[in-house]
C-alpha positions in Angstrom: 0.0 0.0 0.0 2.7 2.5 1.0 4.8 1.8 -2.2 1.7 2.2 -4.4 0.8 5.5 -2.7 4.4 6.8 -3.0 4.6 5.8 -6.6 1.3 7.4 -7.4 2.5 10.7 -5.8 5.7 10.5 -7.9 3.6 10.2 -11.1 1.6 13.4 -10.5 2.4 16.3 -12.9 5.5 18.1 -11.8 3.9 21.5 -12.2 1.3 20.6 -9.6 4.0 19.6 -7.0 6.6 22.3 -7.4 4.6 25.0 -5.5 5.1 23.0 -2.3 6.9 19.8 -2.8 7.3 16.1 -3.1 10.1 13.8 -2.1 10.2 10.1 -3.0 13.1 7.8 -2.4 13.6 4.1 -2.7 16.8 2.2 -1.9 17.4 -1.5 -2.8 20.1 -3.7 -1.2 20.6 -7.5 -1.1 18.4 -7.9 2.0 16.1 -4.9 2.1 14.0 -2.3 0.2 13.4 1.1 1.9 10.9 3.6 0.5 10.0 7.0 1.7 7.4 9.4 0.2 6.7 12.9 1.5 4.3 15.5 0.1 3.9 19.0 1.5 1.0 21.4 0.9 1.4 24.7 2.8 2.1 23.9 6.4 0.8 20.3 6.1 3.2 17.4 5.3 2.1 13.8 4.6 4.6 10.9 4.8 4.7 7.2 4.0 7.6 4.9 4.9 7.8 1.3 3.8 10.6 -1.1 4.6 10.9 -4.7 3.4 13.7 -6.7 5.1 14.7 -10.2 6.0 12.1 -11.5 8.4 9.4 -8.9 7.8 8.3 -5.5 6.7 6.9 -2.3 8.2 4.8 0.6 7.1 4.2 4.0 8.7 2.0 7.0 7.8 2.4 10.5 9.2 0.7 13.9 8.9 2.5 16.9 10.4 1.9 20.6 10.7 4.9 23.0 10.2 6.0 25.7 12.6 8.8 27.9 11.2 11.5 28.6 13.7 12.5 31.9 12.2 15.3 31.6 9.6 16.8 28.7 11.6 14.7 25.6 10.8 11.2 24.2 10.5 9.6 22.2 13.2 6.9 19.6 12.1 4.6 17.9 14.6 1.7 15.5 14.2 0.2 12.0 14.5 1.7 8.8 13.1 0.3 5.4 12.4 2.5 2.3 12.0 2.4 -1.5 11.6 5.0 -4.2 11.4 4.8 -7.7 10.0 7.3 -10.4 10.6 8.1 -14.0 11.4 4.5 -15.0 10.6 3.0 -12.6 13.1 1.2 -9.3 12.4 1.1 -6.4 14.8 -2.0 -4.2 15.1 -1.8 -0.7 13.8 -0.3 1.6 16.4 -0.9 5.3 16.9 2.0 7.6 17.8 3.3 11.1 17.4 6.1 12.4 15.1 8.4 15.4 15.7 10.8 16.5 12.9 13.2 19.5 12.5 14.8 20.3 9.2 16.9 23.0 7.5 17.9 23.7 3.9 20.7 26.2 3.4 22.3 27.4 0.2 26.1 27.8 0.5 29.0 29.1 -1.6 29.6 25.5 -2.8 26.0 24.5 -3.3 23.6 23.4 -0.5 23.3 21.6 2.8 20.2 19.9 4.1 19.8 18.7 7.7 17.0 16.6 9.1 16.2 15.1 12.5 13.1 13.0 13.3 11.6 11.2 16.2 8.5 8.9 16.2 7.0 7.6 19.5 6.2 4.3 17.8 9.1 2.0 18.8 11.2 5.1 19.7 12.0 5.5 16.1 14.6 8.2 15.3 16.5 9.4 12.2 19.2 12.1 11.6 20.6 12.9 8.2 22.8 15.4 6.4 23.1 16.0 2.7 25.5 18.4 0.8 25.6 19.0 -2.9 27.2 21.1 -5.6 25.7 22.8 -8.6 27.0 20.1 -11.0 24.5 17.7 -9.4 26.9 15.6 -7.3 26.1 15.2 -3.6 26.9 13.1 -0.5 24.7 12.1 2.4 25.2 10.5 5.7 22.4 9.2 8.0 21.8 7.3 11.2 18.6 5.8 12.5 17.2 3.4 14.9 14.3 2.2 17.0 13.5 -0.6 19.5 13.7 -2.9 16.5 16.6 -1.8 14.3 19.8 0.3 13.9 21.2 1.7 10.7 24.0 3.9 9.5 24.5 4.8 5.9 26.6 6.9 3.6 25.7 7.6 0.0 26.9 9.4 -3.1 24.2 11.0 -5.2 24.0 12.4 -8.8 21.2 14.5 -10.0 20.2 13.8 -13.6 20.3 17.0 -15.6 18.4 19.9 -14.2 15.3 17.8 -13.2 14.2 16.4 -9.9 15.5 12.9 -10.3 18.7 11.7 -8.5 20.5 8.4 -8.7 21.9 7.1 -5.4 24.6 4.5 -4.5 25.8 3.9 -1.0 26.7 1.5 1.8 24.8 0.4 5.0 27.6 0.4 7.6 26.0 -1.8 10.2 24.3 -4.2 7.8 27.5 -4.3 5.8 25.8 -4.1 2.4 25.7 -1.8 -0.6 22.6 -0.3 -2.0 21.4 1.6 -5.1 18.4 3.8 -5.4 16.6 6.7 -6.9 15.0 9.8 -5.5 12.7 12.5 -6.8 12.7 15.9 -5.1 10.6 18.8 -6.2 11.2 21.0 -3.1 
């Protein structure tokens, strides 16, 4: 369901999305597929996360409201809904809360983007940093974890032309496996 919703959002006309924004990312490795979809409309942001991994898969849905913190960052707060499936057992849907802080900054060399998130479902947390140059090359590092997993990644990215599509290749440090992916970013 999450993958279908994210793919559907990615197929909407770009002109419709550029006013606010859409971010879609999927990374594929030997043992997992991780997909994230985010759509912002004014102060509202809707998100879908889907992970398929050895032993199960999980999905979460979020809706947050943005509170600008001056020129420093944006705070987003709202409800979350999540469910995990694994080892033949299904969990019930669980309700939680999400808190996120992000900042995008242009620099002399290009840009820097910082993101930190916390979700009360399974104490799920994520921090990430991206930096890129006008030629389309970028690098990102991230760390995340919860009561059920821990992850650390590093990736090299390359935007295709002047459009919103970026190719991704990286390494999951704790899982010790490479991944490839693609992202679409209209923000």
